[in-house]
PAFI-901279 format. One record per residue (C-alpha): x, y, z; residue in three letters; residue number from 1. Coordinates in steps of 0.05 Angstrom, whole numbers. Example, Ala and Ser with C-alpha at 12.3 -4.5 7.8 and 13.67 -1.06 7.14 Angstrom:
% residues 2
{{246 -90 156} Ala 1}
{{273 -21 143} Ser 2}
% end
This chain:
% residues 723
{{0 0 0} Met 1}
{{26 69 -18} Ala 2}
{{46 115 39} Asp 3}
{{-3 172 51} Lys 4}
{{18 242 71} Glu 5}
{{-21 304 89} Ala 6}
{{22 367 95} Thr 7}
{{-3 438 108} Val 8}
{{43 498 99} Tyr 9}
{{26 559 141} Val 10}
{{60 618 107} Ile 11}
{{65 686 139} Asp 12}
{{45 739 87} Leu 13}
{{46 798 133} Gly 14}
{{72 866 112} Asp 15}
{{137 856 150} Ser 16}
{{153 796 107} Met 17}
{{165 844 48} Ala 18}
{{225 875 85} Asp 19}
{{298 853 75} Cys 20}
{{342 839 134} His 21}
{{412 818 154} Asn 22}
{{444 842 88} Gly 23}
{{400 800 42} Arg 24}
{{377 830 -23} Ser 25}
{{312 789 -22} Glu 26}
{{252 797 22} Ser 27}
{{238 753 82} Asp 28}
{{180 722 44} Leu 29}
{{222 705 -17} Asp 30}
{{277 677 28} Phe 31}
{{227 633 65} Gly 32}
{{191 611 2} Met 33}
{{257 581 -24} Arg 34}
{{244 525 26} Tyr 35}
{{170 519 13} Val 36}
{{174 519 -63} Trp 37}
{{229 466 -61} Asp 38}
{{187 421 -18} Lys 39}
{{123 431 -58} Ile 40}
{{158 422 -125} Ser 41}
{{188 357 -100} Thr 42}
{{117 333 -84} Thr 43}
{{95 354 -154} Val 44}
{{153 316 -185} Ala 45}
{{136 254 -146} Ala 46}
{{66 255 -177} Ser 47}
{{34 213 -122} Arg 48}
{{-39 223 -110} Lys 49}
{{-29 200 -37} Thr 50}
{{18 258 -23} Trp 51}
{{-29 315 -9} Thr 52}
{{-13 389 5} Val 53}
{{-53 447 34} Gly 54}
{{-32 519 43} Val 55}
{{-56 570 96} Val 56}
{{-39 643 91} Gly 57}
{{-24 681 156} Leu 58}
{{-33 757 161} Asn 59}
{{-72 761 96} Thr 60}
{{-114 822 78} Asp 61}
{{-177 780 77} Thr 62}
{{-204 724 122} Thr 63}
{{-225 656 94} Asp 64}
{{-227 597 141} Asn 65}
{{-278 550 171} Glu 66}
{{-270 574 242} Gln 67}
{{-285 646 224} Glu 68}
{{-347 624 185} Arg 69}
{{-371 587 248} Glu 70}
{{-368 652 287} Gly 71}
{{-305 636 328} Leu 72}
{{-262 694 349} Glu 73}
{{-187 702 339} Gly 74}
{{-183 674 268} Tyr 75}
{{-180 741 231} Asp 76}
{{-132 751 172} His 77}
{{-123 676 163} Ile 78}
{{-141 648 94} Ser 79}
{{-140 578 65} Val 80}
{{-102 590 0} Leu 81}
{{-107 517 -22} Gln 82}
{{-148 461 8} Pro 83}
{{-113 394 22} Ile 84}
{{-108 352 -42} Gly 85}
{{-59 325 -93} Pro 86}
{{-10 378 -120} Met 87}
{{-4 391 -194} Ser 88}
{{29 441 -239} Met 89}
{{-37 476 -248} Thr 90}
{{-46 484 -173} Ala 91}
{{26 506 -166} Leu 92}
{{14 561 -217} Arg 93}
{{-49 585 -181} Glu 94}
{{-12 583 -114} Leu 95}
{{45 625 -140} Arg 96}
{{-3 680 -158} Ser 97}
{{-30 682 -86} Lys 98}
{{37 686 -49} Ile 99}
{{44 761 -43} Arg 100}
{{59 805 19} Pro 101}
{{-5 836 48} Ser 102}
{{-16 904 81} His 103}
{{-32 878 151} Thr 104}
{{-4 840 210} Ser 105}
{{-66 824 249} Gly 106}
{{-65 749 244} Gly 107}
{{-45 700 300} Asp 108}
{{5 645 284} Ala 109}
{{-24 598 337} Ile 110}
{{-94 606 308} Ser 111}
{{-66 591 238} Ala 112}
{{-36 526 265} Ile 113}
{{-105 508 293} Val 114}
{{-136 520 224} Val 115}
{{-84 475 192} Ala 116}
{{-95 421 243} Ala 117}
{{-171 425 233} Ser 118}
{{-159 418 158} Met 119}
{{-117 356 168} Ile 120}
{{-166 323 217} Asp 121}
{{-224 335 169} Leu 122}
{{-186 308 109} Phe 123}
{{-151 247 139} Thr 124}
{{-207 227 188} Lys 125}
{{-181 166 226} Lys 126}
{{-142 137 166} Leu 127}
{{-69 121 168} Lys 128}
{{-32 185 145} Tyr 129}
{{33 220 159} Ser 130}
{{9 288 184} Arg 131}
{{52 351 183} Arg 132}
{{45 425 194} Ile 133}
{{101 471 172} Ile 134}
{{100 542 195} Leu 135}
{{143 595 160} Val 136}
{{145 663 193} Thr 137}
{{190 720 214} Asn 138}
{{149 728 279} Ala 139}
{{143 803 274} Glu 140}
{{67 801 286} Ala 141}
{{40 792 357} Pro 142}
{{24 720 378} Ile 143}
{{-28 700 430} Asp 144}
{{8 650 476} Asp 145}
{{-50 636 524} Asp 146}
{{-71 570 494} Ser 147}
{{-4 538 477} Leu 148}
{{-14 476 519} Glu 149}
{{-84 461 493} Ser 150}
{{-61 471 421} Val 151}
{{-2 425 432} Ala 152}
{{-49 373 463} Gly 153}
{{-93 374 402} Gly 154}
{{-32 364 357} Leu 155}
{{-8 306 398} Asn 156}
{{-77 275 399} Glu 157}
{{-80 278 322} Ser 158}
{{-8 254 316} Asn 159}
{{10 317 277} Ile 160}
{{85 333 267} Glu 161}
{{98 408 275} Leu 162}
{{157 444 243} Thr 163}
{{168 517 257} Val 164}
{{220 551 211} Ile 165}
{{233 624 229} Gly 166}
{{267 675 187} Val 167}
{{329 699 226} Asp 168}
{{310 658 288} Phe 169}
{{367 648 337} Asp 170}
{{397 578 335} Asp 171}
{{455 562 380} Ala 172}
{{467 494 347} Asp 173}
{{471 526 278} Tyr 174}
{{511 585 304} Gly 175}
{{465 642 286} Phe 176}
{{442 700 330} Lys 177}
{{404 761 304} Glu 178}
{{430 827 332} Glu 179}
{{382 885 347} Asp 180}
{{321 840 350} Lys 181}
{{255 873 364} Ser 182}
{{222 857 431} Ala 183}
{{160 830 396} Val 184}
{{200 781 355} Lys 185}
{{240 758 414} Ala 186}
{{177 745 454} Gln 187}
{{145 708 396} Asn 188}
{{207 664 387} Glu 189}
{{200 644 461} Arg 190}
{{127 630 452} Ala 191}
{{138 585 391} Leu 192}
{{193 550 428} Gly 193}
{{147 534 485} Lys 194}
{{95 507 436} Leu 195}
{{148 462 404} Val 196}
{{168 439 473} Gly 197}
{{98 419 491} Tyr 198}
{{90 377 428} Cys 199}
{{111 305 424} Asp 200}
{{137 311 353} Asn 201}
{{160 381 336} Ala 202}
{{222 419 316} Val 203}
{{242 493 315} Leu 204}
{{297 519 268} Gly 205}
{{323 579 231} Thr 206}
{{308 589 157} Met 207}
{{382 599 140} Ala 208}
{{397 527 159} Gln 209}
{{336 501 123} Ala 210}
{{354 537 58} Val 211}
{{427 513 65} Glu 212}
{{404 440 72} Glu 213}
{{365 446 7} Leu 214}
{{430 437 -30} Ala 215}
{{436 367 -2} Thr 216}
{{404 320 -52} Pro 217}
{{345 281 -25} Arg 218}
{{349 206 -33} Ile 219}
{{285 177 -60} Lys 220}
{{258 123 -14} Pro 221}
{{244 59 -52} Val 222}
{{200 3 -28} Arg 223}
{{226 -69 -36} Pro 224}
{{204 -98 -103} Phe 225}
{{196 -172 -108} Lys 226}
{{224 -195 -175} Ala 227}
{{217 -270 -166} Tyr 228}
{{178 -316 -121} Asp 229}
{{188 -390 -134} Gly 230}
{{236 -449 -126} Pro 231}
{{312 -445 -128} Leu 232}
{{333 -513 -153} Thr 233}
{{396 -554 -157} Leu 234}
{{383 -610 -205} Gly 235}
{{315 -628 -235} Asp 236}
{{265 -645 -180} Pro 237}
{{217 -675 -231} Ser 238}
{{268 -728 -250} Lys 239}
{{313 -740 -189} Tyr 240}
{{293 -748 -117} Glu 241}
{{362 -723 -95} Ser 242}
{{350 -655 -128} Ala 243}
{{343 -595 -83} Val 244}
{{286 -545 -87} Ser 245}
{{282 -484 -41} Ile 246}
{{225 -435 -44} His 247}
{{258 -366 -46} Val 248}
{{242 -294 -60} Glu 249}
{{286 -247 -99} Arg 250}
{{288 -170 -88} Tyr 251}
{{328 -115 -121} Phe 252}
{{387 -93 -79} Lys 253}
{{414 -39 -125} Thr 254}
{{378 -8 -184} Lys 255}
{{404 40 -237} Arg 256}
{{375 110 -226} Ala 257}
{{368 144 -295} Pro 258}
{{358 220 -301} Pro 259}
{{287 243 -314} Pro 260}
{{265 235 -386} Ser 261}
{{236 289 -430} Ala 262}
{{175 285 -474} Ser 263}
{{161 322 -538} Thr 264}
{{100 366 -533} Val 265}
{{62 415 -577} Asn 266}
{{29 478 -556} Met 267}
{{-3 540 -585} Lys 268}
{{48 595 -600} Pro 269}
{{10 648 -562} Glu 270}
{{20 611 -495} Phe 271}
{{84 603 -458} Gly 272}
{{111 540 -425} Met 273}
{{96 564 -356} Ser 274}
{{66 498 -330} Gln 275}
{{32 436 -353} Met 276}
{{-11 381 -326} His 277}
{{-23 318 -368} Leu 278}
{{-90 285 -365} Asp 279}
{{-106 213 -383} Asp 280}
{{-109 228 -457} Asp 281}
{{-41 261 -458} Gly 282}
{{-71 331 -465} Asp 283}
{{-52 387 -418} Val 284}
{{-95 442 -388} Asp 285}
{{-57 506 -382} Met 286}
{{-115 551 -363} Gly 287}
{{-142 556 -433} Gly 288}
{{-80 535 -473} Ala 289}
{{-76 467 -506} Glu 290}
{{-12 429 -492} Phe 291}
{{-10 359 -517} Ser 292}
{{40 303 -530} Gly 293}
{{66 293 -600} Val 294}
{{44 228 -633} Lys 295}
{{85 200 -690} Gln 296}
{{52 167 -750} Met 297}
{{86 131 -807} Arg 298}
{{61 114 -876} Thr 299}
{{92 60 -920} Tyr 300}
{{94 61 -997} Arg 301}
{{116 11 -1049} Val 302}
{{129 20 -1123} Asn 303}
{{67 5 -1166} Asp 304}
{{66 26 -1239} Pro 305}
{{-11 21 -1240} Asp 306}
{{-20 69 -1181} Ala 307}
{{-24 144 -1188} Pro 308}
{{46 172 -1183} Gly 309}
{{76 103 -1188} Gly 310}
{{71 89 -1113} Lys 311}
{{18 56 -1071} Arg 312}
{{5 61 -995} Asp 313}
{{7 -4 -955} Val 314}
{{-13 -20 -884} Glu 315}
{{38 -38 -832} Phe 316}
{{6 -107 -823} Glu 317}
{{22 -123 -896} Glu 318}
{{98 -113 -886} Leu 319}
{{149 -166 -869} Ala 320}
{{218 -156 -841} Lys 321}
{{275 -168 -889} Gly 322}
{{349 -181 -877} Tyr 323}
{{404 -165 -926} Gln 324}
{{441 -225 -952} Tyr 325}
{{496 -197 -998} Gly 326}
{{458 -150 -1044} Arg 327}
{{393 -189 -1036} Thr 328}
{{339 -177 -986} Val 329}
{{312 -241 -955} Val 330}
{{242 -234 -924} Pro 331}
{{230 -262 -855} Phe 332}
{{158 -271 -834} Ser 333}
{{129 -276 -763} Glu 334}
{{123 -351 -770} Ser 335}
{{197 -355 -784} Asp 336}
{{211 -314 -721} Phe 337}
{{171 -362 -679} Ser 338}
{{220 -417 -700} Val 339}
{{281 -377 -677} Thr 340}
{{250 -351 -611} Lys 341}
{{271 -387 -549} Leu 342}
{{212 -413 -510} Glu 343}
{{228 -404 -436} Thr 344}
{{193 -420 -371} Lys 345}
{{198 -385 -305} Lys 346}
{{260 -416 -274} Asp 347}
{{317 -404 -223} Phe 348}
{{365 -463 -222} Thr 349}
{{437 -471 -201} Ile 350}
{{481 -498 -258} Leu 351}
{{548 -505 -222} Gly 352}
{{597 -476 -174} Phe 353}
{{662 -437 -182} Val 354}
{{717 -418 -134} Pro 355}
{{708 -347 -107} Ser 356}
{{781 -332 -123} Ser 357}
{{768 -341 -197} Ser 358}
{{714 -287 -200} Cys 359}
{{744 -220 -216} Glu 360}
{{712 -157 -187} Pro 361}
{{701 -127 -254} Phe 362}
{{647 -180 -269} Leu 363}
{{602 -146 -218} Asn 364}
{{578 -91 -264} Met 365}
{{505 -103 -267} Gly 366}
{{446 -89 -219} Glu 367}
{{450 -130 -155} Thr 368}
{{393 -173 -128} Gly 369}
{{383 -207 -60} Ile 370}
{{355 -277 -52} Val 371}
{{322 -297 14} Val 372}
{{277 -354 37} Ala 373}
{{202 -349 30} Gln 374}
{{170 -314 89} Lys 375}
{{141 -357 144} Gln 376}
{{172 -420 111} Asn 377}
{{218 -452 162} Glu 378}
{{236 -509 116} Glu 379}
{{259 -461 61} Ala 380}
{{297 -418 113} Glu 381}
{{335 -479 139} Leu 382}
{{351 -506 69} Ala 383}
{{375 -438 43} Leu 384}
{{417 -427 106} Ser 385}
{{451 -493 95} Ala 386}
{{467 -476 22} Leu 387}
{{493 -407 42} Ile 388}
{{540 -434 97} His 389}
{{564 -490 52} Ala 390}
{{584 -440 -2} Leu 391}
{{618 -397 50} His 392}
{{658 -455 80} Glu 393}
{{684 -480 13} Val 394}
{{696 -409 -12} Glu 395}
{{655 -417 -74} Ser 396}
{{601 -381 -113} Tyr 397}
{{542 -411 -150} Ala 398}
{{526 -400 -223} Val 399}
{{451 -400 -237} Ala 400}
{{404 -393 -295} Arg 401}
{{348 -343 -282} Tyr 402}
{{284 -332 -320} Val 403}
{{240 -281 -286} Gln 404}
{{175 -303 -320} Lys 405}
{{150 -346 -377} Asp 406}
{{178 -322 -444} Gly 407}
{{230 -277 -413} Ala 408}
{{303 -277 -436} Gln 409}
{{346 -322 -392} Pro 410}
{{403 -292 -352} Gln 411}
{{463 -321 -319} Met 412}
{{472 -301 -246} Phe 413}
{{532 -307 -200} Leu 414}
{{507 -322 -130} Leu 415}
{{549 -299 -72} Lys 416}
{{535 -323 -1} Pro 417}
{{526 -277 58} Asn 418}
{{526 -323 120} Pro 419}
{{505 -268 168} Gly 420}
{{566 -275 212} Ile 421}
{{577 -200 215} Glu 422}
{{507 -170 203} Asp 423}
{{464 -227 225} Asp 424}
{{429 -232 158} Phe 425}
{{432 -293 114} Glu 426}
{{420 -286 40} Cys 427}
{{449 -295 -29} Leu 428}
{{472 -235 -70} Tyr 429}
{{467 -242 -145} Asp 430}
{{498 -204 -203} Val 431}
{{487 -218 -277} Pro 432}
{{547 -248 -312} Leu 433}
{{570 -215 -376} Pro 434}
{{574 -252 -443} Phe 435}
{{640 -267 -474} Ala 436}
{{628 -212 -526} Glu 437}
{{621 -162 -469} Asp 438}
{{692 -174 -445} Leu 439}
{{752 -142 -479} Arg 440}
{{819 -174 -461} Thr 441}
{{882 -135 -478} Tyr 442}
{{953 -158 -469} Gln 443}
{{1006 -108 -448} Phe 444}
{{1081 -119 -440} Pro 445}
{{1104 -129 -369} Pro 446}
{{1125 -67 -329} Leu 447}
{{1184 -100 -294} Asp 448}
{{1222 -133 -350} Lys 449}
{{1236 -130 -425} Val 450}
{{1236 -192 -468} Val 451}
{{1279 -186 -529} Thr 452}
{{1269 -220 -596} Ile 453}
{{1318 -275 -578} Thr 454}
{{1280 -290 -513} Gly 455}
{{1329 -256 -465} Ala 456}
{{1298 -222 -404} Val 457}
{{1325 -153 -386} Leu 458}
{{1310 -123 -318} Thr 459}
{{1348 -59 -334} Glu 460}
{{1328 -20 -397} His 461}
{{1312 50 -419} Arg 462}
{{1237 31 -424} Leu 463}
{{1238 6 -351} Leu 464}
{{1232 54 -292} Pro 465}
{{1295 64 -250} Ser 466}
{{1296 57 -175} Glu 467}
{{1294 132 -166} Asp 468}
{{1233 138 -212} Leu 469}
{{1197 82 -176} Thr 470}
{{1211 114 -110} Glu 471}
{{1188 182 -133} Ala 472}
{{1124 152 -162} Met 473}
{{1111 116 -96} Ser 474}
{{1119 181 -56} Asp 475}
{{1072 216 -104} Phe 476}
{{1018 163 -97} Val 477}
{{1025 165 -21} Asp 478}
{{1020 242 -21} Ala 479}
{{955 239 -62} Met 480}
{{922 187 -17} Asp 481}
{{849 207 -4} Leu 482}
{{834 155 49} Ser 483}
{{854 203 105} Glu 484}
{{854 271 67} Ala 485}
{{795 298 109} Ser 486}
{{781 307 183} Val 487}
{{719 287 223} Asp 488}
{{681 327 274} Asp 489}
{{734 310 327} Glu 490}
{{793 333 284} Gly 491}
{{818 262 269} Arg 492}
{{838 240 198} Pro 493}
{{780 214 159} Ala 494}
{{762 191 87} Glu 495}
{{757 249 38} Tyr 496}
{{698 222 -3} Ala 497}
{{656 172 36} Pro 498}
{{607 132 -5} Ile 499}
{{545 160 31} Asp 500}
{{565 232 13} Glu 501}
{{575 218 -62} Leu 502}
{{517 239 -106} Tyr 503}
{{505 232 -180} Asn 504}
{{513 304 -205} Pro 505}
{{475 290 -270} Ile 506}
{{411 265 -237} Ile 507}
{{409 316 -181} His 508}
{{429 375 -223} Arg 509}
{{374 357 -273} Met 510}
{{322 351 -217} Asn 511}
{{346 418 -188} Gln 512}
{{338 451 -257} Ala 513}
{{268 421 -268} Ile 514}
{{243 444 -200} Arg 515}
{{270 515 -213} Ala 516}
{{237 518 -280} Arg 517}
{{171 492 -253} Ala 518}
{{170 543 -196} Ile 519}
{{188 603 -240} Asp 520}
{{193 593 -315} Pro 521}
{{225 661 -326} Asp 522}
{{278 663 -272} Ala 523}
{{349 641 -287} Pro 524}
{{370 573 -261} Ile 525}
{{420 578 -204} Glu 526}
{{488 545 -212} Pro 527}
{{498 474 -186} Pro 528}
{{504 464 -112} Ala 529}
{{574 462 -85} Glu 530}
{{558 395 -52} Leu 531}
{{552 363 -121} Leu 532}
{{618 393 -146} Leu 533}
{{664 388 -86} Arg 534}
{{688 318 -104} Phe 535}
{{700 336 -177} Ser 536}
{{768 365 -161} Arg 537}
{{823 345 -112} Pro 538}
{{826 382 -45} Pro 539}
{{872 443 -47} Lys 540}
{{906 425 19} Asp 541}
{{926 358 -9} Leu 542}
{{952 389 -74} Leu 543}
{{995 439 -35} Asn 544}
{{1020 383 8} Lys 545}
{{1039 340 -51} Ala 546}
{{1068 397 -93} Lys 547}
{{1141 379 -74} Arg 548}
{{1130 305 -92} Asp 549}
{{1098 325 -159} Ile 550}
{{1158 369 -177} Glu 551}
{{1207 314 -157} Ala 552}
{{1170 264 -201} Leu 553}
{{1170 312 -261} Ile 554}
{{1245 323 -254} Asn 555}
{{1263 249 -247} Ile 556}
{{1217 227 -303} Ala 557}
{{1242 283 -347} Glu 558}
{{1171 304 -365} Val 559}
{{1173 354 -422} Lys 560}
{{1120 391 -460} Lys 561}
{{1103 360 -527} Val 562}
{{1112 411 -582} Pro 563}
{{1050 432 -619} Glu 564}
{{1038 398 -686} Lys 565}
{{1066 437 -744} Ala 566}
{{1013 472 -786} Lys 567}
{{1014 504 -854} Gly 568}
{{1059 489 -911} Arg 569}
{{1116 441 -908} Tyr 570}
{{1187 464 -900} Ser 571}
{{1249 439 -865} Lys 572}
{{1245 495 -815} Lys 573}
{{1174 476 -795} Glu 574}
{{1186 402 -788} Gln 575}
{{1183 377 -716} Val 576}
{{1249 350 -692} Lys 577}
{{1256 298 -636} Pro 578}
{{1273 326 -568} Leu 579}
{{1338 285 -571} Ser 580}
{{1359 322 -634} Gly 581}
{{1375 256 -669} Leu 582}
{{1359 242 -742} Asp 583}
{{1316 180 -736} Ile 584}
{{1314 166 -811} Asp 585}
{{1390 167 -818} Ser 586}
{{1399 123 -756} Leu 587}
{{1351 71 -783} Leu 588}
{{1382 74 -852} Gly 589}
{{1318 95 -885} Gln 590}
{{1314 136 -948} Ser 591}
{{1257 182 -965} Arg 592}
{{1200 143 -997} Arg 593}
{{1176 165 -1067} Thr 594}
{{1129 109 -1088} Thr 595}
{{1063 83 -1058} Ile 596}
{{1042 10 -1062} Ser 597}
{{967 -5 -1065} Pro 598}
{{974 -57 -1008} Asp 599}
{{1000 -4 -958} Asn 600}
{{976 60 -989} Ala 601}
{{956 102 -930} Ile 602}
{{1018 93 -885} Pro 603}
{{1065 103 -944} Glu 604}
{{1026 164 -968} Phe 605}
{{1033 195 -898} Lys 606}
{{1107 180 -898} Gln 607}
{{1118 216 -963} Ile 608}
{{1081 277 -936} Phe 609}
{{1121 275 -871} Ala 610}
{{1186 282 -909} Thr 611}
{{1163 322 -970} Ala 612}
{{1211 378 -987} Ala 613}
{{1180 408 -1050} Asp 614}
{{1116 414 -1089} Asp 615}
{{1136 361 -1139} Ala 616}
{{1138 307 -1085} Thr 617}
{{1068 326 -1060} Val 618}
{{1040 327 -1130} Glu 619}
{{1071 260 -1146} Asn 620}
{{1044 228 -1083} Ala 621}
{{975 257 -1095} Thr 622}
{{975 230 -1167} Lys 623}
{{996 160 -1143} Gln 624}
{{941 159 -1088} Met 625}
{{890 184 -1139} Gly 626}
{{907 128 -1186} Gly 627}
{{900 76 -1130} Ile 628}
{{831 104 -1113} Val 629}
{{808 100 -1185} Arg 630}
{{834 29 -1192} Arg 631}
{{799 6 -1127} Leu 632}
{{733 32 -1153} Ile 633}
{{743 5 -1223} Gln 634}
{{763 -65 -1200} Ser 635}
{{711 -69 -1144} Ser 636}
{{661 -126 -1147} Phe 637}
{{596 -92 -1129} Ala 638}
{{614 -47 -1068} Asp 639}
{{668 -92 -1037} Leu 640}
{{725 -42 -1045} Gln 641}
{{685 24 -1040} Tyr 642}
{{700 32 -966} Ala 643}
{{775 24 -977} Gln 644}
{{774 74 -1034} Ala 645}
{{736 123 -992} Ala 646}
{{785 117 -935} Glu 647}
{{844 130 -981} Asn 648}
{{807 190 -1009} Leu 649}
{{794 216 -938} Arg 650}
{{868 212 -920} Val 651}
{{887 247 -984} Met 652}
{{837 303 -969} Arg 653}
{{863 313 -897} Glu 654}
{{936 316 -918} Lys 655}
{{925 365 -975} Leu 656}
{{885 409 -928} Ile 657}
{{943 406 -877} Glu 658}
{{994 424 -930} His 659}
{{952 481 -961} Asp 660}
{{943 446 -1027} Arg 661}
{{867 442 -1034} Pro 662}
{{868 456 -1108} Val 663}
{{902 388 -1121} Leu 664}
{{845 353 -1085} Tyr 665}
{{788 393 -1116} Asn 666}
{{817 379 -1185} Lys 667}
{{821 305 -1172} Phe 668}
{{752 297 -1140} Val 669}
{{720 336 -1197} Thr 670}
{{749 288 -1247} Ala 671}
{{730 229 -1203} Leu 672}
{{657 252 -1201} Lys 673}
{{654 254 -1277} Lys 674}
{{686 185 -1283} Ser 675}
{{641 154 -1229} Thr 676}
{{575 179 -1256} Leu 677}
{{590 170 -1330} Ser 678}
{{607 96 -1325} Gly 679}
{{680 104 -1344} Glu 680}
{{702 60 -1285} Leu 681}
{{674 -6 -1313} Asp 682}
{{601 -1 -1296} Gly 683}
{{551 35 -1253} Asp 684}
{{590 65 -1196} Arg 685}
{{537 116 -1172} Arg 686}
{{532 81 -1104} Glu 687}
{{605 99 -1093} Met 688}
{{590 172 -1106} Trp 689}
{{524 175 -1067} Ala 690}
{{539 132 -1006} Lys 691}
{{614 139 -995} Tyr 692}
{{635 207 -1025} Ile 693}
{{571 247 -1012} Val 694}
{{554 209 -949} Gly 695}
{{626 211 -924} Gly 696}
{{632 286 -936} Arg 697}
{{689 278 -983} Leu 698}
{{668 334 -1032} Gly 699}
{{706 396 -1050} Leu 700}
{{750 432 -999} Ile 701}
{{717 498 -981} Thr 702}
{{744 565 -958} Asn 703}
{{724 547 -886} Asp 704}
{{772 488 -888} Glu 705}
{{828 522 -926} Ser 706}
{{833 597 -939} Glu 707}
{{864 589 -1009} Ile 708}
{{811 539 -1034} Ser 709}
{{770 589 -1072} Gly 710}
{{708 546 -1064} Val 711}
{{647 573 -1026} Thr 712}
{{599 531 -985} Glu 713}
{{544 540 -1038} Glu 714}
{{590 514 -1093} Ile 715}
{{610 454 -1052} Ala 716}
{{537 436 -1039} Lys 717}
{{519 442 -1113} Asp 718}
{{579 399 -1129} Phe 719}
{{551 341 -1087} Leu 720}
{{487 339 -1126} Lys 721}
{{492 282 -1176} Ala 722}
{{479 300 -1250} Thr 723}
% end
């Protein structure tokens, strides 16, 4: 059953709430409404009908409450701005228009609390609800404190939680005290403190602390969700008497929390996106404006010479999926799919066991589940406990096949025992095992030795770290240790980023922005809270402490800045030389390359450009690469070599842009277009032009890419149009 809440906000709208105090540029009302709007917008975002909200205005210009209508005295200037009920964007918009400072201060805060309590009692009756009253005031208006004990007794009897948040209230625990406080406010603070003391469940705080705590992300409470209820088997109980079957229940332990998703909507242009409330049909009532979700519709056409225009519309039900086999499309009907689909039944069975030492931590990348025995089933509890302790004693994990329901895709789970020795809770934790295709294994050379071609093992080599470098790196790692980079409340070393203080900045920043836009569509969104960003950078004290170790590591490792890549035209003066000053080509006995082989065209083409000393070398290399591209297209069977030709063409284009020779490329690609579309390259090669050259953006080089190109963006677009 969903939890039910009834919360009434009592907001002081007196004339004194329009004033600014203690150096703030915003009024007391705006400062206090930061807390109220944040709480109400969170309720709206939750979109739960059982979370109800009501609002009572204190010190309003008019009077509108049930007690005053019944003729009771002392309830003047108190108005019910919103009856208790589910909160929506429409109600939020209407409420925003009512929250304005008044021109009076004749209301009584204690009477307003009585009005709120009466609203809650009338709405909740004797049902199970979480009942709350939140009073926001600066306590500048007189308060009648004659009936504090009786009011507190009514709140206790109705089990109502009272929260009093005062603007600039003194709070010794928070460390705030207002200087030059008026006598009326000081007396009211004491009265409200007495009321809180008389209540069984009440709290009194200052607004500065409440606003500061808004930056702390609120963790959404999640109820346990049962994903599986059935037998956990070892063997086949239907065939073997020795098989084991334990009735278990599986719940989610961890679940991925995605950021809130967006929906595409349509609205009339004369209305702004101030607020929206979707109804059951997807339409939105914005106080006269239509705001509805966008629905996509597709139409399918086939070639039909007898139909008008040569095409005929077909229904989706008449279509069949087709898969490409070479250049042929093979149709695959629904009946064919039924043959390939794996028919599964609800199942949770153990297939085998593996040593826990053989399970690497990186396998635990999925969402975690927890498996426990069925409630009130002593036989299942005893059997599962025996299995858990057996796995723990032999230091093994179980591998199980899991099918959540009939027809679902099977998953492979790794079951880890938790014998309850430390936390007194026995269960099996499960994580999904990855497929072999999900794992990428890479082999790297060892860091402590070098193996030569002849098989000799070298422990001292220029590629291996020296003892000084190893020691310097060890000191640097120790200096950047975060495990004790912070201090606790008692001044002792503590972990810098404990897991319970780490929040996902994407999710919480998105929620913060959505709440801000819902409250005020025109106001700018405030920057992210410092709490979300503080662990995105290393602590300054730790950096200053490790500065000496960092400098020592840089000196010993001879870290040097990499020169920027040479740009512009080639010349010997602009060529980048090694930091050592050695001529690598002469040391290796290599001469400058002048020819390009089709089997290794791209690396050899780049080598020529890296050592090109004159225009003739560049033109010759471009001519050779162009000939290779044309031969690949001409000799290609269907489109088998089109991708290779396009890649060669892309490298040619990049290098000629880098060396400021766009005219060479534009001249070649213009001739290539003519040959490709005219059939000169042994057949119909239009697919090469349309899919690989146009689709790969390998057209003319424009002025935006090279200043000396002489080709505008419009000319380049016209060039890509096939003729």
